C-alpha positions in Angstrom: 30.4 229.6 182.6 26.7 229.7 183.3 24.7 232.9 183.0 22.2 234.3 185.5 18.8 232.7 184.7 16.6 235.8 184.8 13.3 234.3 184.2 10.2 234.7 186.4 11.7 232.7 189.4 15.0 234.7 189.4 16.5 234.6 193.0 19.8 236.3 193.7 20.4 233.8 196.5 20.9 231.0 193.9 24.1 232.8 192.8 25.4 234.2 196.3 28.2 231.6 196.4 29.9 233.3 193.3 28.9 236.9 194.1 30.6 239.1 196.7 28.3 241.7 198.2 30.0 245.1 197.9 27.3 247.6 198.8 23.8 247.4 200.3 21.4 250.4 200.3 17.6 250.9 200.5 16.3 249.2 197.3 19.7 248.2 195.8 22.5 245.7 196.2 25.8 245.8 194.4 27.9 242.6 193.9 31.3 241.6 192.4 31.2 238.6 190.0 33.8 236.3 191.6 32.6 233.2 189.9 32.7 234.5 186.3 29.0 234.2 185.6 28.1 235.2 182.2 25.8 238.3 181.4 22.2 237.2 180.6 21.9 240.0 178.1 25.1 239.7 176.0 26.7 236.3 177.1 30.1 237.7 178.2 31.3 237.7 181.8 30.2 240.7 183.7 32.4 242.4 186.5 29.7 243.9 188.7 25.9 243.6 189.2 23.7 246.1 190.7 20.3 244.8 191.6 17.6 247.4 192.0 14.1 246.7 193.3 12.8 250.2 192.3 11.1 251.7 189.3 13.7 254.4 188.8 17.5 254.4 188.7 19.9 257.4 188.7 23.6 257.1 188.4 26.1 259.8 189.5 29.1 258.5 187.4 29.2 256.4 184.3 31.0 253.0 184.2 34.2 252.9 182.2 33.0 250.0 180.1 29.9 248.6 178.5 26.7 248.0 180.5 23.8 245.8 180.0 20.3 246.1 181.6 18.0 243.3 182.2 14.5 243.6 183.7 12.8 240.7 185.6 9.3 240.9 186.9 10.5 242.1 190.3 13.7 244.1 189.7 16.4 245.7 187.4 19.8 244.1 186.9 22.5 246.5 185.6 25.6 244.6 184.6 29.0 246.2 184.0 31.8 244.8 181.9 
């Protein structure tokens, strides 16, 4: 499967057909990976994607599996596996 291309021109809308929006808040969006996209950091399929357009992130609970973090010029991508 293709991975998210997180270069300077990254646009989440290019991948919306394969992602299901789960939650939207202020500067964050959370998606479920329904298409099976590969993680741009490790190359394995990820289950969820948190897209944050902020300089600071805080999490109340830790995910049960590995996470990868990718920075684009405009946002952070936090991918859980």
